[in-house]
C-alpha positions in Angstrom: -10.8 2.0 -4.1 -7.1 1.6 -5.0 -6.5 0.9 -8.7 -3.4 -1.0 -9.7 -3.4 0.5 -13.2 -3.2 4.1 -12.1 0.4 4.0 -10.9 2.2 7.4 -11.1 5.7 8.7 -10.3 8.3 6.0 -10.3 7.7 2.3 -10.0 9.8 0.3 -7.7 13.2 -1.0 -8.7 12.5 -4.4 -7.1 15.3 -6.8 -6.6 14.1 -10.2 -5.6 16.1 -12.7 -3.6 15.6 -15.2 -6.5 17.3 -12.8 -8.9 20.1 -12.0 -6.4 21.0 -15.7 -6.3 21.4 -15.7 -10.1 23.3 -12.4 -10.3 25.2 -10.5 -7.7 24.0 -7.1 -8.7 20.6 -6.5 -10.4 19.3 -3.2 -11.5 16.0 -2.4 -13.1 15.7 0.4 -15.6 14.5 3.7 -14.2 12.5 6.2 -16.1 13.3 9.7 -15.2 10.0 11.4 -15.9 8.0 9.1 -13.8 8.0 5.4 -14.0 9.6 2.7 -16.1 9.4 -0.8 -14.9 5.8 -1.9 -14.3 6.5 -5.5 -13.7 3.7 -7.3 -12.0 5.9 -8.6 -9.2 6.7 -5.1 -8.0 3.0 -4.3 -7.9 1.7 -7.2 -5.9 4.6 -7.8 -3.4 3.3 -6.5 0.0 5.4 -3.7 1.2 5.5 -5.1 4.7 6.4 -8.6 3.5 9.6 -10.0 4.8 10.2 -11.4 1.3 11.4 -8.0 0.1 15.1 -7.9 -0.4 17.5 -5.7 1.4 18.4 -3.8 -1.8 15.0 -2.5 -2.6 14.2 1.0 -3.8 11.0 2.8 -3.1 7.9 2.0 -5.1 4.9 3.8 -6.4 2.7 1.8 -4.1 2.3 1.9 -0.3 0.1 0.5 2.3 -2.5 3.3 2.9 -4.6 2.3 5.9 -5.3 -1.3 5.3 -4.8 -1.6 1.5 -1.9 -1.4 -1.0 -2.6 1.7 -3.1 -0.8 3.7 -5.8 0.9 6.9 -4.5 2.2 10.0 -6.2 3.7 13.4 -5.3 2.0 16.7 -4.6 2.7 19.9 -6.6 3.7 22.5 -4.0 5.6 24.5 -6.6 3.6 27.3 -8.4 3.6 26.8 -12.2 4.5 30.3 -13.3 3.3 30.3 -16.8 1.6 33.0 -18.9 -1.8 31.9 -17.9 -1.0 32.0 -14.2 0.5 35.5 -14.5 -2.4 36.9 -16.4 -4.9 35.4 -13.9 -3.1 37.1 -11.0 -2.7 40.4 -12.8 -6.5 40.4 -13.4 -7.3 40.1 -9.6 -8.3 43.3 -7.8 -7.9 44.3 -4.1 -11.3 42.8 -3.3 -10.2 39.4 -4.6 -7.0 39.6 -2.6 -8.9 40.5 0.5 -11.3 37.6 -0.1 -8.3 35.2 -0.4 -6.8 36.4 2.9 -10.2 36.5 4.7 -11.1 33.0 3.5 -7.9 31.6 4.9 -8.8 32.8 8.4 -12.5 31.8 8.0 -11.4 28.2 7.0 -9.2 28.0 10.0 -12.1 29.0 12.2 -14.4 26.4 10.6 -11.7 23.7 11.0 -11.4 24.5 14.7 -15.2 24.6 15.2 -15.9 21.3 13.3 -13.0 19.4 14.8 -13.9 20.4 18.3 -17.5 19.3 17.8 -16.3 16.0 16.4 -13.9 15.5 19.4 -16.6 16.3 21.8 -19.0 13.9 20.0 -16.4 11.2 20.0 -15.9 11.4 23.8 -19.6 11.7 24.4 -20.3 8.5 22.3 -17.4 6.5 23.7 -18.2 7.2 27.3 -21.9 6.5 26.9 -21.5 3.3 24.9 -18.6 1.9 27.0 -20.2 3.2 30.1 -23.5 1.4 29.4 -21.5 -1.8 28.8 -19.6 -1.6 32.1 -22.7 -0.6 34.1 -24.7 -3.6 32.8 -21.7 -5.9 33.3 -21.1 -4.6 36.9 -24.7 -5.0 37.8 -24.5 -8.7 36.8 -21.3 -9.1 38.7 -23.0 -7.7 41.8 -25.8 -10.2 41.4 -23.1 -13.0 41.2 -24.1 -13.8 37.5 -20.4 -14.0 36.5 -21.0 -16.2 33.4 -23.7 -14.0 32.0 -21.5 -10.9 32.8 -18.6 -12.3 30.8 -20.9 -13.2 27.9 -22.4 -9.7 27.7 -19.0 -8.1 28.0 -17.2 -10.2 25.4 -20.2 -10.3 22.9 -20.6 -6.5 23.1 -16.9 -6.0 22.5 -17.0 -8.5 19.6 -19.9 -6.7 18.0 -18.3 -3.3 18.3 -15.0 -4.6 16.9 -16.7 -6.4 14.1 -18.7 -3.4 13.1 -15.6 -1.2 13.1 -13.6 -3.6 11.0 -16.4 -4.3 8.5 -17.1 -0.7 7.7 -13.4 0.1 7.5 -12.5 -2.9 5.3 -15.4 -2.5 2.9 -16.1 1.2 2.8 -12.8 3.1 3.6 -9.7 1.0 4.1 -7.7 4.2 4.3 -9.3 4.9 7.6 -7.5 2.0 9.3 -4.8 2.7 11.8 -4.1 6.0 13.5 -3.7 8.0 10.3 -0.8 10.0 11.6 1.8 8.3 9.3 -0.4 9.0 6.3 -1.0 12.6 7.2 2.7 13.1 8.0 3.6 11.7 4.6 1.0 13.9 2.9 2.5 17.0 4.5 5.9 15.8 3.2 4.5 15.7 -0.3 3.2 12.2 -0.7 -0.4 11.8 -1.9 -2.4 8.6 -1.8 -6.0 8.0 -2.9 -8.7 8.3 -0.3 -6.7 9.4 2.8 -8.5 12.7 3.1 -11.8 11.9 1.4 -15.3 12.4 2.9 -15.8 8.7 3.0 -12.6 8.2 5.1 -13.7 11.0 7.4 -17.0 9.5 8.2 -15.6 6.0 8.7 -12.8 7.4 10.8 -15.2 9.0 13.2 -17.7 6.0 13.4 -15.0 3.4 13.4 -12.9 5.1 16.1 -15.9 5.4 18.4 -16.7 1.7 17.9 -13.1 0.5 18.3 -12.4 2.5 21.5 -15.8 1.5 23.0 -15.0 -2.2 22.4 -12.3 -2.2 25.1 -9.5 -2.7 22.6 -6.2 -1.1 23.7 -6.4 1.6 21.1 -6.7 5.4 21.4 -8.7 8.2 19.8 -6.0 10.8 19.6 -4.4 9.5 16.4 -7.7 9.2 14.6 -8.5 12.7 15.7 -5.4 14.0 13.9 -6.5 12.2 10.8 -10.0 13.5 11.3 -8.8 17.1 11.5 -6.7 16.7 8.4 -9.7 15.3 6.5 -11.9 18.2 7.6 -9.3 20.7 6.5 -8.7 19.0 3.1 -12.4 18.9 2.3 -13.0 22.5 3.2 -9.9 23.5 1.2 -11.0 21.7 -2.0 -14.4 23.4 -1.8 -16.4 20.4 -0.8 -17.1 17.3 -2.8 -18.2 17.2 -6.4 -19.4 13.6 -6.0 -22.0 14.7 -3.4 -22.7 18.0 -5.2 -21.3 20.0 -2.3 -19.0 22.5 -3.9 -18.5 26.3 -3.5 -17.0 28.4 -6.3 -15.7 31.0 -3.9 -13.2 28.5 -2.6 -11.4 28.2 -5.9 -8.4 30.0 -4.5 -7.5 27.0 -2.4 -7.7 24.4 -5.2 -3.9 23.9 -5.1 -1.6 21.7 -3.0 0.2 24.6 -1.4 -2.8 26.1 0.4 -4.3 22.7 1.0 -1.0 21.7 2.8 -1.3 24.6 5.2 -4.9 23.8 6.0 -4.1 20.2 6.6 -1.4 21.3 9.0 -3.9 23.4 10.9 -6.3 20.4 10.9 -3.7 18.1 12.4 -3.0 20.6 15.2 -6.7 21.0 15.9 -7.0 17.2 16.2 -4.4 17.0 19.0 -6.0 20.0 20.6 -9.4 18.4 20.6 -8.0 15.0 21.8 -6.3 16.4 24.9 -7.7 19.9 25.3 -4.2 21.1 24.6 -4.2 24.0 22.1 -0.5 25.0 22.5 0.5 21.3 22.5 -1.5 20.8 19.3 0.4 23.6 17.5 3.8 22.3 18.7 2.8 18.7 17.7 2.1 19.9 14.2 5.4 21.8 14.1 7.6 19.1 15.7 6.2 15.9 14.3 3.8 16.5 11.3 4.9 19.5 9.2 7.8 19.4 6.8 7.5 23.1 5.9 6.7 25.8 8.4 6.6 29.5 8.5 5.5 32.2 10.9 2.2 32.9 9.1 1.2 29.3 9.4 2.1 29.3 13.1 -0.3 32.1 13.6 -3.2 30.5 11.8 -2.6 27.1 13.5 -2.6 28.8 16.9 -5.9 30.5 16.0 -7.4 27.2 14.9 -6.5 25.4 18.2 -7.7 28.4 20.2 -11.1 28.0 18.6 -11.0 24.3 19.6 -10.2 25.2 23.2 -13.0 27.7 23.5 -15.6 25.5 22.0 -14.6 22.5 24.2 -14.7 24.7 27.3 -18.3 25.8 26.4 -19.4 22.2 25.8 -17.9 21.1 29.1 -20.1 23.6 30.9 -23.1 22.1 29.2 -22.1 18.6 30.4 -21.4 19.7 34.0 -25.1 20.3 34.3 -25.7 16.6 33.8 -27.1 16.7 30.3 -24.6 14.3 28.7 -25.6 11.0 30.2 -22.7 9.0 31.5 -20.3 11.5 30.0 -17.9 13.6 32.1 -16.6 10.9 34.5 -13.3 10.0 32.8 -12.6 11.8 29.5 -9.0 13.1 29.4 -10.1 16.2 27.5 -12.6 17.1 30.2 -10.9 17.0 33.5 -7.5 17.8 35.0 -5.9 14.6 36.1 -3.3 16.0 38.4 -3.5 19.5 40.0 -1.8 19.0 43.4 1.1 21.4 44.3 4.3 19.5 43.8 7.4 19.8 45.9 10.6 17.9 45.1 14.3 18.0 46.0 17.6 16.9 44.7 17.2 13.4 46.1 14.2 12.9 43.8 16.3 13.4 40.6 18.0 9.9 40.4 14.6 8.0 40.4 13.3 10.5 37.7 16.5 9.8 35.6 15.9 6.1 36.0 12.4 6.5 34.8 13.8 8.2 31.7 16.3 5.5 31.0 13.6 2.8 31.5 11.2 4.7 29.2 13.8 5.0 26.5 14.6 1.2 26.6 11.0 0.2 26.8 9.9 2.7 24.1 12.5 1.4 21.6 11.5 -2.2 22.4 7.9 -1.3 21.9 8.7 0.2 18.5 10.7 -2.8 17.5 8.0 -5.3 18.5 5.2 -3.2 16.9 7.1 -3.1 13.6 7.5 -6.9 13.7 3.9 -7.5 14.6 2.7 -5.2 11.7 4.8 -7.3 9.3 3.2 -10.5 10.6 -0.3 -9.0 10.3 0.5 -8.0 6.7 1.0 -11.7 5.8 -2.5 -12.3 7.2 -4.1 -9.3 5.7 -2.8 -9.9 2.2 -4.9 -13.1 2.1 -8.1 -11.1 1.8 -10.7 -9.0 3.5 -12.2 -12.0 5.4 -8.8 -12.7 7.0 -8.5 -9.0 8.1 -11.9 -9.1 9.8 -11.2 -12.5 11.4 -7.9 -11.2 12.8 -9.8 -8.2 14.3 -12.3 -10.5 15.9 -9.6 -12.8 17.3 -7.9 -9.9 18.9 -11.2 -8.7 20.4 -12.0 -12.1 21.9 -8.5 -12.5 23.3 -8.7 -9.0 24.8 -12.1 -9.6 26.4 -10.8 -12.8 28.0 -7.8 -11.1 29.5 -9.7 -8.0 30.7 -12.4 -10.2 32.4 -10.1 -12.9 33.6 -7.0 -11.1 35.0 -8.8 -9.3 37.8 -9.6 -12.7 39.3 -5.8 -13.1 40.0 -5.8 -10.0 42.3 -6.8 -10.3 45.9 -9.5 -8.1 47.4 -8.5 -5.1 49.4 -10.4 -3.5 52.3 -11.9 -0.1 51.4 -9.8 2.8 52.9 -11.5 4.7 55.7 -10.5 8.0 54.3 -11.5 7.4 50.7 -12.5 10.5 48.8 -15.3 8.6 46.9 -17.7 5.8 47.5 -16.0 2.4 48.1 -16.7 0.1 46.4 -17.4 2.3 43.3 -21.0 2.6 42.3 -21.4 3.0 38.5 -18.9 2.9 35.6 -15.9 4.8 36.8 -13.9 5.2 40.0 -10.8 3.9 41.9 -12.6 1.1 43.8 -14.2 -1.5 41.5 -16.0 -4.2 43.4 -15.8 -6.9 40.7 -16.0 -10.3 42.6 -15.1 -8.9 46.0 -17.5 -9.0 49.1 -19.1 -5.8 50.4 -16.6 -3.3 51.9 -13.7 -4.5 49.7 -12.5 -3.7 46.2 -10.4 -5.2 43.4 -7.5 -2.8 42.5 -6.6 -4.6 39.3 -10.3 -4.4 38.1 -10.2 -0.7 38.8 -7.5 -0.4 36.1 -8.1 -3.2 33.7 -11.9 -3.5 33.7 -12.4 0.1 32.7 -12.0 2.5 29.7 -8.5 3.7 29.0 -9.4 7.2 30.0 -10.6 6.1 33.4 -7.5 3.9 33.8 -5.2 6.9 33.2 -7.3 9.0 35.6 -7.0 6.3 38.3 -3.2 6.0 37.8 -2.7 9.7 37.9 -4.9 10.2 40.9 -3.2 11.8 44.0 -3.1 10.5 47.5 -3.7 6.9 46.4 -0.3 5.5 47.3 -1.8 2.5 49.2 -4.6 1.7 46.9 -2.7 -0.5 44.4 -0.7 -3.7 44.9 2.7 -4.4 43.3 1.4 -7.5 41.5 -1.7 -5.6 40.2 0.4 -2.8 38.7 2.9 -5.2 37.2 0.2 -7.3 35.6 -1.5 -4.3 34.3 1.7 -2.9 32.8 2.5 -6.2 30.9 -1.1 -6.4 29.7 -1.1 -2.9 28.4 2.3 -3.2 26.7 1.4 -6.3 24.7 -2.3 -5.7 24.0 -1.6 -2.2 22.6 0.9 -3.8 20.2 -1.5 -6.6 19.1 -4.5 -4.2 18.8 -2.9 -1.6 16.6 -2.6 -3.5 13.3 -6.2 -4.5 12.9 -8.4 -3.1 10.1 -10.0 -0.4 12.3 -9.2 3.2 13.3 -6.7 2.8 16.1 -4.5 5.4 17.8 -1.3 4.9 19.8 -1.2 7.9 22.0 -3.6 6.8 24.8 -2.2 3.2 24.9 1.3 4.5 25.3 0.2 6.9 28.0 -1.6 4.1 29.9 1.4 1.8 29.6 3.9 4.4 30.7 1.7 5.5 33.6 1.5 1.9 34.9 5.2 1.3 35.0 5.8 4.8 36.3 3.5 4.2 39.2 5.3 0.8 39.8 8.7 2.6 40.0 7.1 5.0 42.5 5.9 2.1 44.6 9.4 0.6 44.5 11.0 3.9 45.6 8.5 4.2 48.3 9.4 6.4 51.2 12.8 7.2 49.7 11.2 9.9 47.6 9.0 12.9 48.4 7.0 12.4 45.1 3.5 11.1 45.0 2.9 7.8 43.2 0.5 9.6 40.9 3.3 12.0 39.9 5.5 9.0 39.1 2.7 7.8 36.8 2.7 11.2 35.0 6.5 11.0 34.6 6.3 7.4 33.5 3.8 8.3 30.8 6.1 11.1 29.6 9.1 8.8 29.5 7.3 6.1 27.5 5.9 8.7 25.1 9.4 10.2 24.6 10.9 6.7 24.2 8.3 5.6 21.6 7.4 8.8 19.7 10.7 10.7 20.2 9.1 14.1 20.6 10.1 16.5 23.4 8.7 20.1 23.3 5.2 19.1 22.1 4.9 16.2 24.5 6.1 18.3 27.4 3.4 21.0 26.7 0.7 18.4 26.1 1.3 16.8 29.4 1.5 20.1 31.2 -1.9 21.2 29.7 -3.3 17.7 30.5 -2.2 17.9 34.2 -2.8 21.6 34.6 0.4 22.0 36.7 3.3 24.1 35.6 5.4 22.9 38.6 5.9 19.6 36.7 7.8 21.3 33.9 11.5 20.7 35.1 10.8 17.0 35.8 8.9 16.4 32.6 11.7 18.1 30.6 14.3 16.0 32.3 12.5 12.7 31.8 11.7 13.4 28.1 15.2 14.4 27.2 16.6 11.3 28.9 14.1 8.8 27.4 14.6 10.3 23.8 18.3 10.2 24.1 18.4 6.6 25.2 15.8 5.4 22.7 17.5 7.1 19.7 20.4 4.7 20.2 18.2 1.8 19.1 15.8 2.8 16.4 13.6 5.6 15.0 10.3 7.0 16.3 7.2 4.9 15.9 5.6 6.9 13.2 8.7 6.9 11.0 9.0 3.1 11.4 5.4 2.7 10.4 5.8 5.0 7.4 8.9 3.1 6.3 7.1 -0.3 6.7 4.1 1.0 4.7 6.4 2.1 1.9 5.9 5.9 1.9 8.8 7.7 0.2 9.3 10.2 3.0 12.1 12.8 2.6 14.0 13.3 5.8 15.4 16.7 6.8 18.9 15.4 7.0 21.0 13.9 4.2 23.0 10.6 4.3 26.8 11.1 4.3 27.2 9.0 1.1 25.0 11.5 -0.8 28.0 13.9 -0.7 29.9 11.4 -2.7 27.4 11.3 -5.5 26.2 13.8 -8.0 22.7 14.1 -9.4 24.1 12.7 -12.7 24.9 9.4 -10.9 21.2 8.7 -10.1 19.3 10.3 -13.0 18.4 7.8 -15.7 16.6 7.9 -19.1 14.9 7.6 -21.5 13.5 11.1 -21.2 10.2 12.2 -22.8 10.5 15.7 -24.3 7.9 17.9 -26.0 8.5 20.7 -28.5 7.2 24.2 -27.7 4.6 23.6 -30.5 3.9 19.9 -30.5 1.8 17.6 -32.6 -1.4 16.4 -30.9 -0.8 12.8 -32.0 2.5 12.7 -30.2 1.1 14.2 -27.0 -1.7 11.7 -26.9 0.6 8.8 -27.6 3.1 9.8 -24.9 0.3 10.3 -22.3 -1.3 7.0 -23.1 1.9 5.0 -23.1 3.5 6.5 -20.0 2.5 7.7 -16.5 4.9 10.6 -16.3 3.6 13.7 -14.5 6.1 16.3 -15.8 7.5 16.8 -19.3 10.4 19.2 -20.3 9.5 21.6 -23.1 12.2 22.7 -25.5 12.4 25.2 -28.3 14.4 24.4 -31.5 15.0 26.3 -34.7 13.2 28.2 -36.1 11.8 29.2 -32.7 15.3 29.6 -31.2 18.8 29.7 -32.5 19.7 26.4 -30.9 17.9 23.8 -28.7 17.0 25.5 -25.4 15.0 24.5 -22.4 11.8 26.5 -22.3 10.2 25.0 -19.2 8.2 22.2 -17.7 4.5 21.3 -18.3 2.4 19.0 -16.1 0.4 16.0 -17.2 -2.8 17.4 -15.8 -2.4 20.6 -17.8 -1.8 18.7 -21.0 -4.9 16.7 -20.4 -6.9 19.9 -19.9 -5.5 21.4 -23.1 -6.5 18.2 -25.0 -9.9 18.2 -23.3 -10.7 21.8 -24.5 -9.1 20.9 -27.9 -7.2 24.2 -28.2 -5.6 23.0 -31.4 -4.2 24.9 -34.4 -3.8 23.5 -37.9 -0.2 24.7 -38.4 2.8 24.8 -36.1 2.7 28.5 -35.4 2.7 30.3 -32.0 -0.8 31.3 -30.8 0.3 33.9 -28.3 -2.2 34.9 -25.7 -5.3 34.2 -27.8 -5.4 30.6 -26.5 -5.7 31.9 -22.9 -9.3 33.1 -23.7 -10.5 29.5 -23.9 -9.7 28.8 -20.3 -10.6 29.9 -16.8 -8.4 29.6 -13.6 -10.6 26.8 -12.3 -9.8 24.7 -15.3 -6.3 24.2 -14.1 -7.2 23.9 -10.4 -6.0 20.8 -8.6 -8.7 18.2 -8.2 -9.2 16.0 -5.2 -6.9 13.0 -4.8 -7.5 10.6 -7.6 -10.3 12.7 -9.2 -8.4 14.2 -12.1 -9.3 13.6 -15.8 -7.7 10.6 -17.5 -6.3 10.5 -21.0 -8.2 7.2 -21.6 -11.5 9.1 -21.4 -10.6 11.5 -24.3 -11.3 10.6 -27.9 -9.8 12.3 -31.0 -10.4 12.1 -34.7 -7.6 11.4 -37.2 -7.8 15.0 -38.3 -7.4 16.3 -34.8 -4.4 14.0 -34.2 -2.6 15.8 -37.1 -3.1 19.2 -35.6 -0.8 21.1 -33.2 -0.8 22.5 -29.6 1.1 25.6 -28.6 2.4 24.7 -25.1 4.2 28.0 -24.4 1.4 29.8 -22.6 0.8 26.9 -20.3 4.4 25.8 -19.6 6.1 26.7 -16.3 8.9 28.9 -17.8 10.9 29.1 -14.6 11.2 25.5 -13.2 13.9 24.7 -10.7 17.0 23.3 -12.4 20.4 22.0 -11.1 23.6 21.2 -12.9 24.4 17.5 -13.3 27.5 18.0 -11.3 25.7 19.2 -8.1 26.0 16.8 -5.2 23.0 14.7 -4.4 22.9 15.9 -0.8 22.7 19.5 -1.9 19.9 18.7 -4.4 18.0 16.9 -1.7 18.0 19.9 0.5 16.8 22.1 -2.3 14.1 19.6 -3.3 12.7 19.2 0.2 12.9 22.7 1.4 11.2 24.2 -1.6 8.6 21.3 -1.8 9.3 20.2 -5.3 7.8 17.4 -7.4 10.2 17.7 -10.3 13.8 19.0 -10.4 15.3 19.4 -13.9 18.9 18.3 -14.4 20.7 20.3 -17.1 24.2 19.6 -18.6 27.3 21.3 -17.3 28.9 21.5 -20.8 27.3 23.3 -23.7 26.6 21.4 -26.9 24.7 18.6 -25.2 20.9 18.2 -25.1 19.3 21.0 -23.0 17.9 18.5 -20.4 19.7 15.5 -18.9 16.8 14.2 -16.9 14.3 14.9 -14.1 14.7 14.1 -10.4 11.6 13.1 -8.4 11.4 12.2 -4.7 12.0 8.5 -5.5 15.5 9.3 -6.8 16.5 10.5 -3.3 15.3 7.4 -1.5 18.2 5.4 0.1 16.8 2.1 -1.2 17.0 3.4 -4.8 20.4 5.0 -4.5 21.9 1.9 -2.9 20.2 -0.3 -5.5 22.1 1.7 -8.2 25.3 1.8 -6.3 25.5 -1.4 -4.2 29.1 -0.7 -3.2 27.8 2.1 -0.9 26.0 -0.5 1.2 29.1 -1.9 2.7 30.6 1.5 3.6 27.2 2.6 5.0 26.9 -0.3 7.4 30.5 0.0 8.4 30.0 3.7 9.2 26.9 2.9 11.3 28.8 0.2 13.3 31.5 2.7 14.1 29.5 5.9 14.7 26.3 4.6 16.1 26.8 1.3 17.9 23.7 -0.4 19.3 23.5 -0.7 23.1 21.6 -3.9 22.6 21.4 -6.2 19.6 17.7 -5.8 18.8 18.1 -6.8 15.1 
């Protein structure tokens, strides 16, 4: 559960509209170590609420899943203190070999477990949803339409209610797709519970239930989150709460190795969702990871290769008919378009038009989804009951549409050359009978009264140019477009990949029908290109989406057309807004550091944004002062300085972390007099004592008790202080400091004076100091020049805002 009292890093510099009316510029005090202003208004104001003012800096809270939770940064920097150096010097060749071997073994285990989960998800969804559609179809064939609607809607409601209840009460962090949370984590933002065992279990069960309930949600996003959870749990050596830990995994109890494993897990998630191993690696590279290197590429590829091999083996098992209703429509199980494709220059203009339409529709989709999420937040903040009621209302509304809209379509005679039974017998196929007489089918029911996987399969199918009517495709497109927007924000695991593919495929096929005989391309191919254009317009990825679609369709001949449509749709959509995951991260309040710097950051120095007061420790510090500072602040990093007689003049010795101080106090490594202890203090500790715990599982200073005599004793901080922290001069430009901060993956960046004779440390920069909201809050004059530049350099084609 999220605790309001455990806020870390910087609190928000909130500027309410009420205060703006009283004073033109308001500015809250900012602590440079971590946080300063802990006013209650900043903690309880929903991050998605429209009541937030324009000038609003980032906070230490964000919406994680479905709840507002405290967030903090991750420690990707290695603390090079004497204890760390001695520990590494003591390791032999066997331990180094064990470290390297365990990296590869964990990648293998991630791929194996994620592929099994992905297969189980598809197996469960197709059997649960398949049973529901079979029972409903049998009632429809018996003309028991009222009972069929009752069974269909009640089963959907029960599945949605189950998914929302377990998510809201057990693991709120499991709500949504999870991709924004994992992407923020890989950028250095940690939030409680996003990668826990509880979240993993609820993500799997909730995703199966939500997708089976006929909501317009997908399972690809939850699979990415699932893969990240599996990787994080393996990397931290299991779970202490459930007494599942392994001492030989102690090498990976740090944020740096855990970050690499989570990256491999996210790649495995996409590979399992679409049976696209190369696409999974490229997705992690292009969209998820903020830091990348060749060694990580190698391990990620190995992980996704394991996924592909395991899935292929499980497919062979299902082909023998041992998986129930499974195997008739899952996207990861069958190629959806494998016909040899021939196209000419005359086909390029319609493809370009698809890209332009996809860019416009994708940006509109992002805009509307962002607004709907803000509206949903106003409902969700009223309590858990309202969250569940909202999910139930969306389920009932969806069931009414899915059952009612096919009645608007006219029945079509079965084609004489149909490649399958017409009307369809069973749960999947292109020719749903619905209410039609024998020998006829309902084309809209074949799309809308089906699972999303089966709908995509029908839209992508080849040689079906005459099977769908204009009105049916148009109705289906509008339904998918809006239902996917309304379904995403409920308190249940819900992905966006599959709904976006379905929506894009529907309008792509509609464009193909409009072009008709003027093009040599099959309508199914237009559906594939439409899905690519809408993905590019909404998610703004190019290389990874191109490879995912190629692996999905198993046809390399589509490559030039898919590249063209993706480039066009992304270029058009970028003129309006950002990609969908960045918009969601921003709306949730995650302090995500972008790869690029804002132009106004060149005009500022780090000294313009750093603020005090600054908490500093001496190299040999009194226990009472350390305890007092830790209990009265929530700072996570403290500069350590040496003064005479330890040095000729005040000098910066290094930086010590809050977690390390608490461990020193816990072991009570005190000395009665302020004298250096040297390396003798290192004998009291093991490497595991300073290992990073799971999110939110660290020791707290409030749990430690000390006598008056102990409070008067001293701690020698030198052996445990990072003696080589990253430092910058106060005159360095903010843009340059941001590049250093992000590329190295820092949590704290010390600012030192340019001129001698001043205190050795000016302040500490954390990621919140680089957030545009914070900077513009400190320097409101930059807002006017920023918006003026945007109007000149990036004019909007349409006024969406």
